[in-house]
C-alpha positions in Angstrom: 28.7 -56.6 17.9 29.1 -54.9 20.9 27.6 -51.0 22.0 30.2 -49.4 24.8 29.5 -45.4 26.5 32.8 -44.2 28.1 33.0 -41.1 30.5 29.4 -39.9 29.1 27.7 -36.8 31.4 24.0 -35.5 30.4 23.4 -31.5 31.2 19.8 -30.8 31.1 19.3 -27.1 31.7 22.2 -26.3 34.3 22.1 -29.1 35.9 24.1 -32.3 35.1 21.9 -35.1 35.1 25.1 -37.6 34.8 28.6 -37.9 34.6 31.3 -39.3 34.1 29.6 -43.1 33.1 30.5 -46.3 31.0 28.6 -49.0 30.3 29.7 -52.2 27.5 27.1 -55.3 26.3 27.5 -57.6 24.0 25.0 -59.4 21.0 23.0 -61.5 23.7 22.7 -59.1 26.5 20.2 -57.1 28.2 21.4 -54.4 30.3 18.5 -52.6 32.8 19.0 -48.9 33.7 17.0 -48.5 36.5 17.1 -44.9 38.6 14.2 -43.0 40.6 12.1 -40.4 38.6 14.9 -37.6 37.1 17.8 -40.0 37.1 18.5 -39.7 34.0 17.0 -42.7 32.3 15.5 -42.2 29.3 18.2 -38.5 28.7 20.6 -42.2 28.8 18.8 -44.1 26.1 18.3 -40.7 24.0 22.4 -40.6 23.9 22.7 -43.8 23.2 20.2 -43.7 19.9 22.2 -40.7 19.3 18.8 -37.8 19.9 21.2 -36.4 22.1 24.5 -35.2 22.1 27.1 -36.5 25.5 28.4 -33.3 27.2 31.3 -36.0 27.2 32.3 -39.0 26.5 30.9 -41.8 23.7 28.5 -44.3 22.2 30.0 -46.8 20.0 28.5 -49.4 17.6 31.1 -52.4 16.7 31.0 -53.4 14.0 30.1 -49.4 12.4 27.3 -49.1 10.0 27.4 -46.5 7.4 24.8 -45.3 8.9 25.6 -44.5 11.9 24.5 -46.7 14.9 20.6 -44.8 14.8 20.0 -47.6 11.7 20.3 -50.3 13.8 18.5 -49.3 17.0 14.9 -49.8 17.2 13.7 -47.5 20.0 10.4 -46.7 22.0 10.5 -44.4 24.3 8.1 -44.1 27.5 5.2 -42.1 25.6 4.2 -44.6 21.6 4.6 -42.2 19.2 1.5 -43.2 17.9 -0.8 -40.9 15.7 -4.6 -42.0 16.7 -6.4 -40.8 14.3 -5.0 -43.6 12.4 -5.4 -47.5 12.5 -3.5 -50.4 13.9 -2.0 -51.3 11.0 -1.8 -47.6 8.9 0.4 -47.1 12.2 2.6 -49.3 11.7 2.6 -49.5 7.5 4.1 -46.3 8.6 7.4 -48.2 9.7 7.2 -50.8 7.3 7.8 -48.9 4.7 10.4 -46.4 6.1 12.5 -49.8 7.1 11.2 -51.4 3.8 10.1 -54.2 6.6 7.9 -57.6 6.8 4.2 -57.5 7.5 2.2 -56.4 9.5 0.1 -59.0 11.1 2.5 -61.8 11.9 4.0 -58.2 14.7 0.5 -57.8 15.5 0.2 -61.5 16.8 3.2 -61.7 18.2 1.9 -58.3 21.0 -1.8 -60.5 20.9 -3.8 -57.3 19.0 -4.5 -60.3 16.1 -8.0 -58.8 14.4 -7.2 -55.3 15.6 -5.4 -54.2 12.7 -8.2 -52.4 11.1 -9.2 -50.0 14.8 -8.2 -46.6 14.6 -5.6 -46.3 17.8 -7.6 -43.3 18.9 -9.7 -46.0 21.1 -7.2 -48.4 21.6 -6.4 -48.7 26.5 -2.8 -47.6 26.9 -2.1 -50.9 27.2 -2.6 -51.8 23.2 -0.9 -48.7 22.1 1.3 -50.0 24.0 1.5 -53.2 22.4 1.1 -51.8 18.8 4.1 -50.0 20.0 6.4 -53.1 20.5 5.0 -54.7 17.2 6.8 -51.9 15.5 10.1 -54.3 17.5 8.9 -56.9 15.3 8.5 -55.4 11.9 11.7 -54.7 10.2 15.4 -56.4 12.8 17.9 -54.0 14.1 20.6 -55.7 16.6 19.8 -52.9 19.3 16.1 -52.4 21.5 16.2 -49.7 23.0 12.5 -49.4 25.2 11.7 -47.1 27.9 9.7 -48.4 30.7 8.3 -51.4 28.1 6.0 -52.7 30.3 4.2 -49.5 30.8 0.2 -50.1 30.8 0.8 -53.6 30.6 -1.6 -56.3 31.9 0.5 -59.7 33.6 -0.6 -62.0 29.8 1.2 -59.1 27.5 4.9 -58.5 30.3 5.0 -62.4 30.0 4.7 -62.2 25.8 6.5 -58.8 25.9 9.8 -61.0 27.5 9.8 -63.6 25.1 10.2 -61.5 23.0 13.2 -59.4 24.0 14.6 -63.2 25.1 13.9 -64.5 21.3 15.6 -61.4 20.4 18.5 -61.5 22.3 18.9 -65.4 21.6 19.4 -63.9 17.9 22.3 -62.7 18.9 20.3 -59.1 19.7 21.6 -56.8 22.4 18.5 -55.1 24.3 18.4 -51.5 27.4 15.9 -51.1 29.4 14.8 -48.5 31.2 12.4 -49.7 33.8 11.8 -48.5 38.2 9.9 -52.3 38.2 11.3 -55.4 38.2 11.5 -56.5 34.1 10.3 -60.3 32.6 13.3 -61.7 32.3 16.9 -61.3 34.0 18.7 -58.6 32.9 22.8 -59.7 31.7 24.1 -56.1 34.5 22.5 -53.7 35.6 23.0 -49.9 35.9 22.0 -48.3 38.5 21.7 -44.4 37.7 22.1 -42.0 40.6 23.5 -44.4 42.9 26.4 -43.2 45.5 
């Protein structure tokens, strides 16, 4: 599988966020997207996921999926996307049913939240909420992970777990694009610096 971005441009309001942006990523590779706040890291991930249309250029995933690139992607934004009134299990069970995925408990164990499945998400710490969001990656296999600041609020142990999960995903032939303003828990294959001269 190969992900390719060709001459991408994004406009927000009247401002060009980036233009002429190209990259390529193959199975087993990790692309780190860096840059200052407002450089377009989150915008690029949304373009790849198909949530935004580029002002110019194209994104392709080969071989192409019948359902489009969105069927091949797990996208975790800088927001956790959790319903705080629901339990951890209820939040993850929604995605399990939608994706026809596997069991919730093993995913929670992998992110270090075993035993917390029946707590309301609203009582969790910021780092625990982030780990619930990361657990969604493990419920159903998808080859492309798009992660926006995935280590936000994580302590050192949880960040190391995240590195292990990404590493296992890559070793199985998956790909990852990670937007970050700090180092990653494992070395990227390539780095794309937005806003660089």
